HTML snippet that shows the backbone in 3Dmol.js (N, CA, C, O; Angstrom):
<script src="https://3Dmol.org/build/3Dmol-min.js"></script>
<div id="view" style="width:600px;height:400px;position:relative"></div>
<script>
const pdb = `
ATOM      1  N   MET A   1       0.336  -1.164   0.159  1.00  0.00           N
ATOM      2  CA  MET A   1      -0.259   0.224   0.037  1.00  0.00           C
ATOM      3  C   MET A   1       0.886   1.097   0.414  1.00  0.00           C
ATOM      4  O   MET A   1       0.767   1.861  -0.544  1.00  0.00           O
ATOM      5  N   ALA A   2       2.074   1.655   1.181  1.00  0.00           N
ATOM      6  CA  ALA A   2       3.239   2.620   0.938  1.00  0.00           C
ATOM      7  C   ALA A   2       3.446   2.742  -1.242  1.00  0.00           C
ATOM      8  O   ALA A   2       3.455   3.775  -1.912  1.00  0.00           O
ATOM      9  N   SER A   3       3.573   1.324  -1.726  1.00  0.00           N
ATOM     10  CA  SER A   3       4.382   2.040  -2.620  1.00  0.00           C
ATOM     11  C   SER A   3       2.968   2.576  -3.715  1.00  0.00           C
ATOM     12  O   SER A   3       3.443   3.027  -4.757  1.00  0.00           O
ATOM     13  N   TYR A   4       1.806   2.614  -3.715  1.00  0.00           N
ATOM     14  CA  TYR A   4      -0.169   2.841  -3.865  1.00  0.00           C
ATOM     15  C   TYR A   4       0.811   3.849  -4.071  1.00  0.00           C
ATOM     16  O   TYR A   4       1.646   4.100  -4.941  1.00  0.00           O
ATOM     17  N   ALA A   5       0.190   4.691  -2.255  1.00  0.00           N
ATOM     18  CA  ALA A   5       0.285   5.472  -1.634  1.00  0.00           C
ATOM     19  C   ALA A   5       1.606   6.905  -2.090  1.00  0.00           C
ATOM     20  O   ALA A   5       1.588   8.135  -2.033  1.00  0.00           O
ATOM     21  N   LEU A   6       2.592   5.877  -2.514  1.00  0.00           N
ATOM     22  CA  LEU A   6       3.800   6.952  -3.365  1.00  0.00           C
ATOM     23  C   LEU A   6       4.202   7.317  -4.442  1.00  0.00           C
ATOM     24  O   LEU A   6       5.116   8.043  -4.833  1.00  0.00           O
ATOM     25  N   ASN A   7       3.078   6.482  -5.090  1.00  0.00           N
ATOM     26  CA  ASN A   7       3.599   5.833  -6.875  1.00  0.00           C
ATOM     27  C   ASN A   7       5.024   5.330  -7.068  1.00  0.00           C
ATOM     28  O   ASN A   7       5.795   5.506  -8.011  1.00  0.00           O
ATOM     29  N   ALA A   8       5.207   4.492  -5.645  1.00  0.00           N
ATOM     30  CA  ALA A   8       6.685   4.627  -6.073  1.00  0.00           C
ATOM     31  C   ALA A   8       6.264   2.797  -7.164  1.00  0.00           C
ATOM     32  O   ALA A   8       5.077   2.478  -7.235  1.00  0.00           O
ATOM     33  N   PRO A   9       7.249   1.947  -7.797  1.00  0.00           N
ATOM     34  CA  PRO A   9       7.500   0.417  -8.445  1.00  0.00           C
ATOM     35  C   PRO A   9       6.889  -0.282  -8.108  1.00  0.00           C
ATOM     36  O   PRO A   9       5.984   0.374  -7.592  1.00  0.00           O
ATOM     37  N   PRO A  10       6.578  -1.672  -7.946  1.00  0.00           N
ATOM     38  CA  PRO A  10       6.146  -2.220  -7.271  1.00  0.00           C
ATOM     39  C   PRO A  10       7.249  -4.023  -7.131  1.00  0.00           C
ATOM     40  O   PRO A  10       7.149  -5.224  -6.880  1.00  0.00           O
ATOM     41  N   SER A  11       8.435  -2.673  -7.615  1.00  0.00           N
ATOM     42  CA  SER A  11      10.042  -3.370  -7.042  1.00  0.00           C
ATOM     43  C   SER A  11      10.060  -3.882  -5.847  1.00  0.00           C
ATOM     44  O   SER A  11      10.181  -4.939  -5.228  1.00  0.00           O
ATOM     45  N   VAL A  12       9.798  -2.077  -5.673  1.00  0.00           N
ATOM     46  CA  VAL A  12      10.236  -1.143  -4.584  1.00  0.00           C
ATOM     47  C   VAL A  12       9.949  -1.783  -2.965  1.00  0.00           C
ATOM     48  O   VAL A  12      10.648  -1.541  -1.982  1.00  0.00           O
ATOM     49  N   PRO A  13       8.817  -2.589  -3.002  1.00  0.00           N
ATOM     50  CA  PRO A  13       8.181  -3.210  -1.991  1.00  0.00           C
ATOM     51  C   PRO A  13       9.440  -4.588  -1.847  1.00  0.00           C
ATOM     52  O   PRO A  13      10.372  -4.660  -1.045  1.00  0.00           O
ATOM     53  N   LEU A  14       8.989  -5.689  -3.069  1.00  0.00           N
ATOM     54  CA  LEU A  14       9.433  -6.253  -3.552  1.00  0.00           C
ATOM     55  C   LEU A  14      11.631  -6.640  -2.472  1.00  0.00           C
ATOM     56  O   LEU A  14      12.499  -7.427  -2.094  1.00  0.00           O
ATOM     57  N   LYS A  15      11.127  -5.231  -2.618  1.00  0.00           N
ATOM     58  CA  LYS A  15      13.144  -4.958  -2.683  1.00  0.00           C
ATOM     59  C   LYS A  15      13.664  -5.122  -1.064  1.00  0.00           C
ATOM     60  O   LYS A  15      14.731  -5.504  -0.584  1.00  0.00           O
ATOM     61  N   TYR A  16      12.602  -4.727  -0.561  1.00  0.00           N
ATOM     62  CA  TYR A  16      12.228  -4.058   1.193  1.00  0.00           C
ATOM     63  C   TYR A  16      12.251  -5.650   2.191  1.00  0.00           C
ATOM     64  O   TYR A  16      12.749  -5.896   3.290  1.00  0.00           O
ATOM     65  N   ILE A  17      11.428  -6.557   1.159  1.00  0.00           N
ATOM     66  CA  ILE A  17      10.578  -8.272   1.379  1.00  0.00           C
ATOM     67  C   ILE A  17      12.371  -8.592   1.292  1.00  0.00           C
ATOM     68  O   ILE A  17      13.038  -8.257   2.270  1.00  0.00           O
ATOM     69  N   LEU A  18      12.940  -9.120   0.318  1.00  0.00           N
ATOM     70  CA  LEU A  18      13.994  -9.934  -0.040  1.00  0.00           C
ATOM     71  C   LEU A  18      15.081  -8.716   1.484  1.00  0.00           C
ATOM     72  O   LEU A  18      15.068  -8.904   2.700  1.00  0.00           O
ATOM     73  N   LEU A  19      15.481  -8.130   1.069  1.00  0.00           N
ATOM     74  CA  LEU A  19      16.353  -7.144   2.268  1.00  0.00           C
ATOM     75  C   LEU A  19      16.182  -7.762   3.631  1.00  0.00           C
ATOM     76  O   LEU A  19      17.060  -8.417   4.195  1.00  0.00           O
ATOM     77  N   PHE A  20      15.073  -7.525   4.084  1.00  0.00           N
ATOM     78  CA  PHE A  20      14.795  -7.933   5.598  1.00  0.00           C
ATOM     79  C   PHE A  20      14.823  -8.994   5.306  1.00  0.00           C
ATOM     80  O   PHE A  20      15.835  -9.224   5.969  1.00  0.00           O
ATOM     81  N   GLY A  21      14.488 -10.410   4.647  1.00  0.00           N
ATOM     82  CA  GLY A  21      14.341 -11.832   4.504  1.00  0.00           C
ATOM     83  C   GLY A  21      15.514 -12.112   4.706  1.00  0.00           C
ATOM     84  O   GLY A  21      15.759 -11.823   5.877  1.00  0.00           O
ATOM     85  N   THR A  22      16.199 -12.432   4.318  1.00  0.00           N
ATOM     86  CA  THR A  22      17.535 -12.024   3.823  1.00  0.00           C
ATOM     87  C   THR A  22      18.713 -11.618   5.001  1.00  0.00           C
ATOM     88  O   THR A  22      19.773 -12.240   5.074  1.00  0.00           O
ATOM     89  N   GLY A  23      18.443 -10.730   5.713  1.00  0.00           N
ATOM     90  CA  GLY A  23      18.535  -9.505   7.281  1.00  0.00           C
ATOM     91  C   GLY A  23      17.811 -10.567   8.198  1.00  0.00           C
ATOM     92  O   GLY A  23      18.143 -10.365   9.366  1.00  0.00           O
ATOM     93  N   ALA A  24      17.303 -11.185   8.128  1.00  0.00           N
ATOM     94  CA  ALA A  24      16.718 -12.661   9.697  1.00  0.00           C
ATOM     95  C   ALA A  24      17.288 -12.996   9.503  1.00  0.00           C
ATOM     96  O   ALA A  24      18.269 -12.607  10.139  1.00  0.00           O
ATOM     97  N   LEU A  25      17.673 -14.409   8.183  1.00  0.00           N
ATOM     98  CA  LEU A  25      18.356 -15.296   7.560  1.00  0.00           C
ATOM     99  C   LEU A  25      19.788 -15.080   8.327  1.00  0.00           C
ATOM    100  O   LEU A  25      19.817 -15.605   9.440  1.00  0.00           O
ATOM    101  N   ILE A  26      20.666 -14.577   8.030  1.00  0.00           N
ATOM    102  CA  ILE A  26      21.441 -13.585   8.514  1.00  0.00           C
ATOM    103  C   ILE A  26      22.401 -14.152  10.415  1.00  0.00           C
ATOM    104  O   ILE A  26      23.389 -14.715  10.887  1.00  0.00           O
ATOM    105  N   MET A  27      20.778 -13.249  10.861  1.00  0.00           N
ATOM    106  CA  MET A  27      20.657 -12.937  12.312  1.00  0.00           C
ATOM    107  C   MET A  27      20.340 -14.374  12.890  1.00  0.00           C
ATOM    108  O   MET A  27      20.788 -14.767  13.967  1.00  0.00           O
ATOM    109  N   ARG A  28      19.651 -14.997  12.196  1.00  0.00           N
ATOM    110  CA  ARG A  28      19.702 -16.433  13.063  1.00  0.00           C
ATOM    111  C   ARG A  28      20.709 -16.994  12.999  1.00  0.00           C
ATOM    112  O   ARG A  28      21.102 -17.846  13.796  1.00  0.00           O
ATOM    113  N   GLY A  29      21.221 -16.632  12.129  1.00  0.00           N
ATOM    114  CA  GLY A  29      22.244 -17.864  12.114  1.00  0.00           C
ATOM    115  C   GLY A  29      23.054 -17.950  13.407  1.00  0.00           C
ATOM    116  O   GLY A  29      23.258 -18.754  14.317  1.00  0.00           O
ATOM    117  N   ALA A  30      23.573 -16.169  12.866  1.00  0.00           N
ATOM    118  CA  ALA A  30      25.030 -15.768  14.043  1.00  0.00           C
ATOM    119  C   ALA A  30      24.000 -16.088  15.611  1.00  0.00           C
ATOM    120  O   ALA A  30      24.423 -16.551  16.671  1.00  0.00           O
ATOM    121  N   GLY A  31      22.708 -15.699  15.312  1.00  0.00           N
ATOM    122  CA  GLY A  31      22.286 -16.347  16.834  1.00  0.00           C
ATOM    123  C   GLY A  31      22.184 -17.523  17.495  1.00  0.00           C
ATOM    124  O   GLY A  31      21.906 -17.747  18.673  1.00  0.00           O
ATOM    125  N   CYS A  32      22.452 -18.280  16.555  1.00  0.00           N
ATOM    126  CA  CYS A  32      22.284 -20.127  16.957  1.00  0.00           C
ATOM    127  C   CYS A  32      24.047 -20.071  17.012  1.00  0.00           C
ATOM    128  O   CYS A  32      24.627 -20.160  18.094  1.00  0.00           O
ATOM    129  N   THR A  33      24.818 -19.908  15.670  1.00  0.00           N
ATOM    130  CA  THR A  33      26.444 -20.077  16.616  1.00  0.00           C
ATOM    131  C   THR A  33      26.732 -19.888  17.695  1.00  0.00           C
ATOM    132  O   THR A  33      27.195 -20.739  18.455  1.00  0.00           O
ATOM    133  N   ILE A  34      26.340 -17.850  18.156  1.00  0.00           N
ATOM    134  CA  ILE A  34      26.686 -17.073  19.509  1.00  0.00           C
ATOM    135  C   ILE A  34      26.394 -18.446  20.567  1.00  0.00           C
ATOM    136  O   ILE A  34      26.983 -19.270  21.267  1.00  0.00           O
ATOM    137  N   ASN A  35      25.066 -18.030  20.127  1.00  0.00           N
ATOM    138  CA  ASN A  35      24.396 -20.002  21.443  1.00  0.00           C
ATOM    139  C   ASN A  35      25.266 -20.853  21.475  1.00  0.00           C
ATOM    140  O   ASN A  35      25.629 -21.289  22.567  1.00  0.00           O
ATOM    141  N   ASP A  36      25.771 -21.265  20.412  1.00  0.00           N
ATOM    142  CA  ASP A  36      26.649 -22.489  20.454  1.00  0.00           C
ATOM    143  C   ASP A  36      27.996 -22.562  21.336  1.00  0.00           C
ATOM    144  O   ASP A  36      28.666 -23.440  21.879  1.00  0.00           O
ATOM    145  N   LEU A  37      28.034 -20.966  21.160  1.00  0.00           N
ATOM    146  CA  LEU A  37      29.597 -21.161  22.020  1.00  0.00           C
ATOM    147  C   LEU A  37      29.765 -21.199  23.032  1.00  0.00           C
ATOM    148  O   LEU A  37      30.651 -21.846  23.590  1.00  0.00           O
ATOM    149  N   TRP A  38      28.606 -20.221  23.744  1.00  0.00           N
ATOM    150  CA  TRP A  38      27.585 -19.370  24.682  1.00  0.00           C
ATOM    151  C   TRP A  38      27.989 -20.790  25.845  1.00  0.00           C
ATOM    152  O   TRP A  38      28.724 -20.929  26.823  1.00  0.00           O
ATOM    153  N   ASP A  39      26.863 -21.821  24.921  1.00  0.00           N
ATOM    154  CA  ASP A  39      26.539 -22.971  25.630  1.00  0.00           C
ATOM    155  C   ASP A  39      27.639 -24.885  25.431  1.00  0.00           C
ATOM    156  O   ASP A  39      27.518 -26.052  25.802  1.00  0.00           O
ATOM    157  N   GLN A  40      28.410 -24.196  24.776  1.00  0.00           N
ATOM    158  CA  GLN A  40      29.443 -25.285  24.596  1.00  0.00           C
ATOM    159  C   GLN A  40      29.610 -26.440  25.693  1.00  0.00           C
ATOM    160  O   GLN A  40      29.761 -27.656  25.583  1.00  0.00           O
ATOM    161  N   ASN A  41      29.495 -25.283  27.175  1.00  0.00           N
ATOM    162  CA  ASN A  41      31.101 -26.012  28.224  1.00  0.00           C
ATOM    163  C   ASN A  41      29.290 -26.892  29.293  1.00  0.00           C
ATOM    164  O   ASN A  41      29.300 -27.710  30.213  1.00  0.00           O
ATOM    165  N   LEU A  42      28.235 -26.316  28.690  1.00  0.00           N
ATOM    166  CA  LEU A  42      27.152 -27.148  29.025  1.00  0.00           C
ATOM    167  C   LEU A  42      26.662 -27.979  28.084  1.00  0.00           C
ATOM    168  O   LEU A  42      26.304 -29.057  28.558  1.00  0.00           O
ATOM    169  N   ASP A  43      26.530 -27.873  27.019  1.00  0.00           N
ATOM    170  CA  ASP A  43      26.907 -29.624  26.001  1.00  0.00           C
ATOM    171  C   ASP A  43      28.099 -30.798  26.661  1.00  0.00           C
ATOM    172  O   ASP A  43      28.172 -31.993  26.372  1.00  0.00           O
ATOM    173  N   ASN A  44      28.440 -30.494  27.036  1.00  0.00           N
ATOM    174  CA  ASN A  44      30.084 -31.200  27.434  1.00  0.00           C
ATOM    175  C   ASN A  44      29.476 -31.628  28.955  1.00  0.00           C
ATOM    176  O   ASN A  44      29.932 -32.623  29.518  1.00  0.00           O
ATOM    177  N   ALA A  45      28.281 -30.704  29.661  1.00  0.00           N
ATOM    178  CA  ALA A  45      28.112 -31.906  30.966  1.00  0.00           C
ATOM    179  C   ALA A  45      27.118 -32.204  30.657  1.00  0.00           C
ATOM    180  O   ALA A  45      27.285 -33.347  31.083  1.00  0.00           O
ATOM    181  N   VAL A  46      26.015 -32.241  30.221  1.00  0.00           N
ATOM    182  CA  VAL A  46      24.975 -33.322  29.765  1.00  0.00           C
ATOM    183  C   VAL A  46      25.141 -34.515  28.554  1.00  0.00           C
ATOM    184  O   VAL A  46      25.821 -34.590  27.530  1.00  0.00           O
ATOM    185  N   GLY A  47      24.538 -35.057  28.963  1.00  0.00           N
ATOM    186  CA  GLY A  47      24.806 -36.450  28.351  1.00  0.00           C
ATOM    187  C   GLY A  47      24.007 -36.616  27.150  1.00  0.00           C
ATOM    188  O   GLY A  47      23.125 -35.813  27.457  1.00  0.00           O
ATOM    189  N   THR A  48      23.788 -36.887  26.448  1.00  0.00           N
ATOM    190  CA  THR A  48      23.094 -37.345  25.087  1.00  0.00           C
ATOM    191  C   THR A  48      22.255 -38.048  25.428  1.00  0.00           C
ATOM    192  O   THR A  48      22.519 -38.859  26.316  1.00  0.00           O
ATOM    193  N   TRP A  49      20.676 -37.997  24.747  1.00  0.00           N
ATOM    194  CA  TRP A  49      20.107 -38.959  25.017  1.00  0.00           C
ATOM    195  C   TRP A  49      19.876 -39.379  23.590  1.00  0.00           C
ATOM    196  O   TRP A  49      19.649 -38.607  22.659  1.00  0.00           O
ATOM    197  N   VAL A  50      19.984 -41.103  23.504  1.00  0.00           N
ATOM    198  CA  VAL A  50      19.981 -41.849  22.461  1.00  0.00           C
ATOM    199  C   VAL A  50      18.830 -43.015  22.853  1.00  0.00           C
ATOM    200  O   VAL A  50      18.969 -43.885  23.713  1.00  0.00           O
ATOM    201  N   ILE A  51      17.561 -42.781  21.921  1.00  0.00           N
ATOM    202  CA  ILE A  51      16.734 -43.971  22.456  1.00  0.00           C
ATOM    203  C   ILE A  51      17.051 -45.228  21.050  1.00  0.00           C
ATOM    204  O   ILE A  51      16.996 -45.037  19.835  1.00  0.00           O
ATOM    205  N   GLY A  52      17.353 -46.388  21.759  1.00  0.00           N
ATOM    206  CA  GLY A  52      17.427 -47.644  21.159  1.00  0.00           C
ATOM    207  C   GLY A  52      16.202 -48.302  20.629  1.00  0.00           C
ATOM    208  O   GLY A  52      15.179 -47.650  20.422  1.00  0.00           O
ATOM    209  N   PRO A  53      16.291 -49.668  20.389  1.00  0.00           N
ATOM    210  CA  PRO A  53      14.619 -50.015  20.210  1.00  0.00           C
ATOM    211  C   PRO A  53      14.600 -50.563  21.522  1.00  0.00           C
ATOM    212  O   PRO A  53      14.472 -49.339  21.554  1.00  0.00           O
ATOM    213  N   SER A  54      14.592 -51.117  22.653  1.00  0.00           N
ATOM    214  CA  SER A  54      13.914 -51.800  23.078  1.00  0.00           C
ATOM    215  C   SER A  54      13.266 -50.456  23.741  1.00  0.00           C
ATOM    216  O   SER A  54      12.161 -50.743  24.202  1.00  0.00           O
ATOM    217  N   ARG A  55      13.668 -48.783  23.981  1.00  0.00           N
ATOM    218  CA  ARG A  55      13.274 -47.622  24.222  1.00  0.00           C
ATOM    219  C   ARG A  55      12.305 -47.544  23.325  1.00  0.00           C
ATOM    220  O   ARG A  55      11.237 -47.526  23.937  1.00  0.00           O
ATOM    221  N   LEU A  56      12.124 -47.483  22.075  1.00  0.00           N
ATOM    222  CA  LEU A  56      11.666 -47.376  20.856  1.00  0.00           C
ATOM    223  C   LEU A  56      10.038 -47.935  21.032  1.00  0.00           C
ATOM    224  O   LEU A  56       8.912 -47.450  20.920  1.00  0.00           O
ATOM    225  N   SER A  57      10.521 -48.990  21.309  1.00  0.00           N
ATOM    226  CA  SER A  57       9.066 -50.101  21.324  1.00  0.00           C
ATOM    227  C   SER A  57       8.380 -50.128  23.009  1.00  0.00           C
ATOM    228  O   SER A  57       7.640 -50.816  23.712  1.00  0.00           O
ATOM    229  N   SER A  58       9.134 -48.976  23.054  1.00  0.00           N
ATOM    230  CA  SER A  58       8.040 -49.056  24.854  1.00  0.00           C
ATOM    231  C   SER A  58       7.469 -47.674  24.834  1.00  0.00           C
ATOM    232  O   SER A  58       6.716 -47.232  25.701  1.00  0.00           O
ATOM    233  N   VAL A  59       7.736 -47.258  24.158  1.00  0.00           N
ATOM    234  CA  VAL A  59       7.380 -45.551  23.619  1.00  0.00           C
ATOM    235  C   VAL A  59       6.549 -45.210  22.822  1.00  0.00           C
ATOM    236  O   VAL A  59       5.693 -44.341  22.985  1.00  0.00           O
ATOM    237  N   LEU A  60       6.815 -46.162  21.480  1.00  0.00           N
ATOM    238  CA  LEU A  60       5.648 -45.646  20.551  1.00  0.00           C
ATOM    239  C   LEU A  60       4.230 -46.365  20.521  1.00  0.00           C
ATOM    240  O   LEU A  60       3.799 -45.778  19.528  1.00  0.00           O
ATOM    241  N   PRO A  61       3.508 -46.957  20.781  1.00  0.00           N
ATOM    242  CA  PRO A  61       2.442 -46.423  21.580  1.00  0.00           C
ATOM    243  C   PRO A  61       1.698 -45.529  21.716  1.00  0.00           C
ATOM    244  O   PRO A  61       0.500 -45.358  21.491  1.00  0.00           O
ATOM    245  N   PHE A  62       2.716 -44.785  22.217  1.00  0.00           N
ATOM    246  CA  PHE A  62       1.901 -43.519  23.104  1.00  0.00           C
ATOM    247  C   PHE A  62       1.953 -42.208  22.311  1.00  0.00           C
ATOM    248  O   PHE A  62       1.473 -41.107  22.581  1.00  0.00           O
ATOM    249  N   LEU A  63       2.788 -42.701  21.076  1.00  0.00           N
ATOM    250  CA  LEU A  63       2.521 -41.842  20.262  1.00  0.00           C
ATOM    251  C   LEU A  63       1.972 -42.173  18.667  1.00  0.00           C
ATOM    252  O   LEU A  63       2.406 -41.904  17.547  1.00  0.00           O
ATOM    253  N   LEU A  64       1.179 -42.660  19.015  1.00  0.00           N
ATOM    254  CA  LEU A  64       0.524 -42.930  18.543  1.00  0.00           C
ATOM    255  C   LEU A  64      -1.108 -43.256  18.657  1.00  0.00           C
ATOM    256  O   LEU A  64      -1.728 -43.657  17.672  1.00  0.00           O
TER     257      LEU A  64
END
`;
const viewer = $3Dmol.createViewer("view");
viewer.addModel(pdb, "pdb");
viewer.setStyle({}, {cartoon: {color: "spectrum"}});
viewer.zoomTo();
viewer.render();
</script>
């Protein structure tokens, strides 16, 4: 609507949408990276969660 009110071509809003979307993807990647760097000591202290075949068969009925 703003491009219509300003008599701007329709490509102007598309440019801003692409610019905003690209910035959002970059910032999300940066946020995930900094979170991984800050939490690496915590991640080492927490054991991994592995579902073996016996555990999976006991949980599967509750998921269906």
